C-alpha positions as a Python dict, from the first residue, in 0.01 Angstrom:
ca = {
    (1, 'M'): (0, 0, 0),
    (2, 'I'): (301, -84, 221),
    (3, 'D'): (404, 282, 233),
    (4, 'T'): (45, 372, 325),
    (5, 'I'): (51, 142, 629),
    (6, 'F'): (361, 309, 767),
    (7, 'S'): (237, 662, 704),
    (8, 'H'): (-110, 624, 860),
    (9, 'R'): (-242, 932, 1038),
    (10, 'S'): (-580, 997, 1196),
    (11, 'I'): (-732, 1292, 1006),
    (12, 'R'): (-980, 1514, 1188),
    (13, 'K'): (-1007, 1805, 943),
    (14, 'Y'): (-1145, 1751, 593),
    (15, 'K'): (-1201, 1941, 272),
    (16, 'P'): (-1567, 1957, 162),
    (17, 'D'): (-1483, 1787, -172),
    (18, 'A'): (-1702, 1488, -257),
    (19, 'I'): (-1533, 1152, -308),
    (20, 'P'): (-1571, 1038, -673),
    (21, 'G'): (-1795, 735, -719),
    (22, 'E'): (-1522, 520, -873),
    (23, 'V'): (-1290, 590, -579),
    (24, 'M'): (-1561, 509, -325),
    (25, 'D'): (-1655, 190, -510),
    (26, 'K'): (-1294, 70, -499),
    (27, 'V'): (-1267, 148, -127),
    (28, 'L'): (-1582, -50, -50),
    (29, 'E'): (-1477, -335, -278),
    (30, 'A'): (-1154, -356, -79),
    (31, 'G'): (-1365, -392, 235),
    (32, 'S'): (-1557, -679, 77),
    (33, 'R'): (-1231, -861, -1),
    (34, 'A'): (-1137, -893, 367),
    (35, 'S'): (-1092, -1236, 523),
    (36, 'T'): (-1406, -1361, 699),
    (37, 'T'): (-1503, -1666, 902),
    (38, 'G'): (-1610, -1945, 666),
    (39, 'N'): (-1649, -1687, 388),
    (40, 'M'): (-1986, -1602, 545),
    (41, 'Q'): (-1923, -1224, 532),
    (42, 'V'): (-2146, -1168, 833),
    (43, 'Y'): (-2100, -790, 838),
    (44, 'S'): (-2250, -485, 671),
    (45, 'M'): (-2107, -143, 585),
    (46, 'V'): (-2359, 141, 616),
    (47, 'V'): (-2233, 434, 408),
    (48, 'T'): (-2381, 768, 511),
    (49, 'R'): (-2341, 1083, 304),
    (50, 'D'): (-2668, 1261, 383),
    (51, 'Q'): (-2598, 1568, 594),
    (52, 'A'): (-2907, 1536, 809),
    (53, 'I'): (-2826, 1177, 904),
    (54, 'R'): (-2460, 1265, 959),
    (55, 'K'): (-2571, 1536, 1200),
    (56, 'K'): (-2756, 1275, 1404),
    (57, 'L'): (-2448, 1053, 1393),
    (58, 'W'): (-2236, 1351, 1500),
    (59, 'E'): (-2454, 1387, 1810),
    (60, 'A'): (-2426, 1014, 1879),
    (61, 'H'): (-2048, 1025, 1844),
    (62, 'F'): (-2016, 1281, 2123),
    (63, 'K'): (-2023, 1568, 1870),
    (64, 'Q'): (-1678, 1498, 1731),
    (65, 'E'): (-1621, 1761, 1465),
    (66, 'M'): (-1481, 1531, 1196),
    (67, 'V'): (-1818, 1353, 1167),
    (68, 'L'): (-1962, 1673, 1020),
    (69, 'L'): (-1651, 1778, 827),
    (70, 'A'): (-1587, 1449, 644),
    (71, 'P'): (-1821, 1386, 347),
    (72, 'V'): (-1859, 1014, 419),
    (73, 'H'): (-1929, 818, 738),
    (74, 'I'): (-1920, 437, 738),
    (75, 'T'): (-2064, 223, 1016),
    (76, 'F'): (-1935, -136, 1024),
    (77, 'C'): (-2184, -376, 1170),
    (78, 'A'): (-2178, -733, 1291),
    (79, 'D'): (-2463, -866, 1077),
    (80, 'F'): (-2623, -1210, 1093),
    (81, 'N'): (-2959, -1075, 973),
    (82, 'R'): (-2879, -1136, 606),
    (83, 'F'): (-2717, -1475, 663),
    (84, 'N'): (-3004, -1597, 883),
    (85, 'K'): (-3258, -1501, 617),
    (86, 'W'): (-3057, -1684, 353),
    (87, 'C'): (-3040, -1994, 572),
    (88, 'R'): (-3414, -1997, 638),
    (89, 'S'): (-3498, -1945, 272),
    (90, 'R'): (-3280, -2247, 188),
    (91, 'K'): (-3441, -2487, 439),
    (92, 'A'): (-3157, -2448, 692),
    (93, 'D'): (-3204, -2371, 1062),
    (94, 'P'): (-2959, -2096, 1169),
    (95, 'G'): (-2814, -2124, 1519),
    (96, 'Y'): (-2647, -1785, 1532),
    (97, 'D'): (-2839, -1610, 1809),
    (98, 'N'): (-2555, -1640, 2063),
    (99, 'F'): (-2258, -1437, 2182),
    (100, 'L'): (-2001, -1643, 1990),
    (101, 'S'): (-2184, -1562, 1666),
    (102, 'F'): (-2187, -1192, 1756),
    (103, 'F'): (-1814, -1205, 1824),
    (104, 'T'): (-1753, -1386, 1494),
    (105, 'A'): (-1948, -1121, 1304),
    (106, 'A'): (-1772, -841, 1492),
    (107, 'I'): (-1434, -980, 1384),
    (108, 'D'): (-1554, -993, 1022),
    (109, 'A'): (-1670, -632, 1042),
    (110, 'L'): (-1342, -511, 1191),
    (111, 'L'): (-1138, -691, 925),
    (112, 'A'): (-1350, -523, 657),
    (113, 'S'): (-1304, -185, 823),
    (114, 'Q'): (-926, -212, 813),
    (115, 'N'): (-931, -303, 443),
    (116, 'V'): (-1147, 3, 381),
    (117, 'A'): (-907, 222, 577),
    (118, 'L'): (-602, 96, 388),
    (119, 'E'): (-757, 136, 44),
    (120, 'A'): (-893, 480, 133),
    (121, 'E'): (-548, 602, 236),
    (122, 'A'): (-390, 444, -72),
    (123, 'S'): (-639, 647, -278),
    (124, 'G'): (-531, 976, -118),
    (125, 'L'): (-814, 994, 133),
    (126, 'G'): (-783, 1050, 507),
    (127, 'I'): (-966, 843, 768),
    (128, 'C'): (-1039, 853, 1138),
    (129, 'Y'): (-1181, 569, 1344),
    (130, 'L'): (-1457, 654, 1592),
    (131, 'G'): (-1435, 450, 1911),
    (132, 'T'): (-1776, 575, 2017),
    (133, 'A'): (-1956, 333, 1784),
    (134, 'T'): (-1992, 78, 2063),
    (135, 'Y'): (-2050, 336, 2337),
    (136, 'M'): (-2356, 468, 2156),
    (137, 'A'): (-2464, 153, 1974),
    (138, 'D'): (-2828, 185, 2084),
    (139, 'R'): (-2856, 534, 1937),
    (140, 'I'): (-2676, 437, 1615),
    (141, 'I'): (-2913, 141, 1573),
    (142, 'E'): (-3203, 386, 1590),
    (143, 'I'): (-3047, 639, 1350),
    (144, 'L'): (-2953, 380, 1088),
    (145, 'S'): (-3265, 159, 1129),
    (146, 'L'): (-3059, -152, 1205),
    (147, 'P'): (-3280, -463, 1244),
    (148, 'E'): (-3240, -754, 1486),
    (149, 'G'): (-2919, -943, 1421),
    (150, 'V'): (-2723, -626, 1339),
    (151, 'V'): (-2495, -443, 1585),
    (152, 'P'): (-2257, -152, 1510),
    (153, 'V'): (-1902, -234, 1618),
    (154, 'A'): (-1687, 29, 1444),
    (155, 'A'): (-1718, 349, 1245),
    (156, 'L'): (-1489, 574, 1050),
    (157, 'V'): (-1510, 896, 856),
    (158, 'L'): (-1326, 955, 532),
    (159, 'G'): (-1258, 1236, 290),
    (160, 'Y'): (-978, 1445, 148),
    (161, 'P'): (-750, 1571, 429),
    (162, 'D'): (-737, 1938, 521),
    (163, 'E'): (-445, 1889, 760),
    (164, 'D'): (-115, 1704, 771),
    (165, 'P'): (-58, 1590, 1131),
    (166, 'G'): (255, 1409, 1241),
    (167, 'L'): (273, 1037, 1293),
    (168, 'T'): (132, 909, 1621),
    (169, 'D'): (389, 730, 1833),
    (170, 'R'): (375, 353, 1875),
    (171, 'L'): (518, 128, 2144),
    (172, 'P'): (825, -76, 2041),
    (173, 'L'): (762, -418, 1889),
    (174, 'E'): (870, -595, 2208),
    (175, 'A'): (558, -451, 2370),
    (176, 'V'): (321, -639, 2142),
    (177, 'V'): (517, -931, 1991),
    (178, 'H'): (572, -1257, 2182),
    (179, 'E'): (790, -1529, 2029),
    (180, 'E'): (656, -1887, 2050),
    (181, 'T'): (460, -1837, 2374),
    (182, 'Y'): (341, -1541, 2580),
    (183, 'R'): (614, -1391, 2797),
    (184, 'D'): (474, -1184, 3080),
    (185, 'Y'): (614, -838, 3153),
    (186, 'S'): (844, -763, 3443),
    (187, 'E'): (849, -422, 3606),
    (188, 'D'): (1171, -345, 3419),
    (189, 'D'): (1002, -444, 3093),
    (190, 'I'): (715, -204, 3160),
    (191, 'D'): (956, 79, 3243),
    (192, 'R'): (1155, 21, 2924),
    (193, 'I'): (855, -26, 2694),
    (194, 'Y'): (681, 293, 2806),
    (195, 'S'): (988, 510, 2870),
    (196, 'E'): (995, 691, 2535),
    (197, 'R'): (622, 763, 2536),
    (198, 'E'): (627, 885, 2894),
    (199, 'A'): (916, 1123, 2821),
    (200, 'S'): (759, 1276, 2508),
    (201, 'R'): (658, 1638, 2475),
    (202, 'L'): (299, 1532, 2415),
    (203, 'T'): (291, 1343, 2746),
    (204, 'L'): (439, 1634, 2936),
    (205, 'D'): (172, 1861, 2789),
    (206, 'L'): (-102, 1612, 2880),
    (207, 'L'): (20, 1590, 3238),
    (208, 'E'): (12, 1965, 3272),
    (209, 'E'): (-328, 1995, 3103),
    (210, 'N'): (-486, 1724, 3319),
    (211, 'Q'): (-295, 1800, 3638),
    (212, 'K'): (-177, 1439, 3673),
    (213, 'E'): (144, 1279, 3793),
    (214, 'T'): (162, 998, 3535),
    (215, 'L'): (32, 929, 3184),
    (216, 'A'): (-144, 618, 3313),
    (217, 'Q'): (-354, 841, 3539),
    (218, 'V'): (-466, 1041, 3235),
    (219, 'F'): (-614, 719, 3097),
    (220, 'T'): (-764, 582, 3419),
    (221, 'D'): (-888, 908, 3571),
    (222, 'N'): (-978, 1119, 3266),
    (223, 'R'): (-1011, 933, 2938),
    (224, 'Y'): (-1140, 583, 3015),
    (225, 'T'): (-1264, 572, 3371),
    (226, 'R'): (-1387, 268, 3561),
    (227, 'K'): (-1731, 428, 3600),
    (228, 'D'): (-1767, 494, 3226),
    (229, 'N'): (-1634, 151, 3132),
    (230, 'I'): (-1891, -23, 3352),
    (231, 'H'): (-2173, 201, 3227),
    (232, 'F'): (-2099, 150, 2857),
    (233, 'S'): (-2029, -221, 2907),
    (234, 'R'): (-2374, -274, 3058),
    (235, 'Q'): (-2530, -64, 2785),
    (236, 'F'): (-2355, -253, 2504),
    (237, 'L'): (-2437, -592, 2652),
    (238, 'E'): (-2802, -489, 2662),
    (239, 'V'): (-2780, -385, 2296),
    (240, 'I'): (-2631, -723, 2204),
    (241, 'R'): (-2910, -900, 2396),
    (242, 'R'): (-3181, -688, 2238),
    (243, 'Q'): (-3041, -749, 1889),
    (244, 'G'): (-3072, -1125, 1940),
    (245, 'F'): (-2725, -1251, 2035),
    (246, 'M'): (-2763, -1372, 2393),
    (247, 'N'): (-2916, -1721, 2359),
    (248, 'Q'): (-2656, -1905, 2569),
}
């Protein structure tokens, strides 16, 4: 498992081979063993193999090719629906219709998703996370028939890889690790932390492709713009409200 962590790659091309049932069961069991708040397990994993449903999910995920190529798509949902029903059936009054409860359930779902990813890769499968799960949450709710109390927060595809891409670069540990207390970044720190990434061949190609002066501009002007961030934020907040998590 340790070797798997350090060799993680996002796979976007997949063989059509089905994943054996025993392999899939172990992957999902690994997800269920993730740490959760109070052992409530307020998440659900919606496993989609049906081609017709995956085509609808492909459209929702901005038509990313791997959604159609991979034989399995899993949507990880913050889910208080089940827990609320259990509480009510046991003469308990659930108070989980607020944003904190949504955030708690979202954390549970994300922890489960990482366990699934690790076990899948340890079993020889490839995976790719889909960041569009929150962008298009309203559409995914419709496609998967998610009831009140359930919100998609992450998704991934998995299957047997049909490519062997190189490792994606990572920032040095000093970029993300703070000893004892948070130490803010000086301008020199920022220059040093991002220097290797900014000088890479991939970055140079991106600058040429996007006609930008800096890599940061590729992110702010092309990939994740202010306009899109505001639009999808409003949309996702409305989804959270509509699914019953905004009683503040």
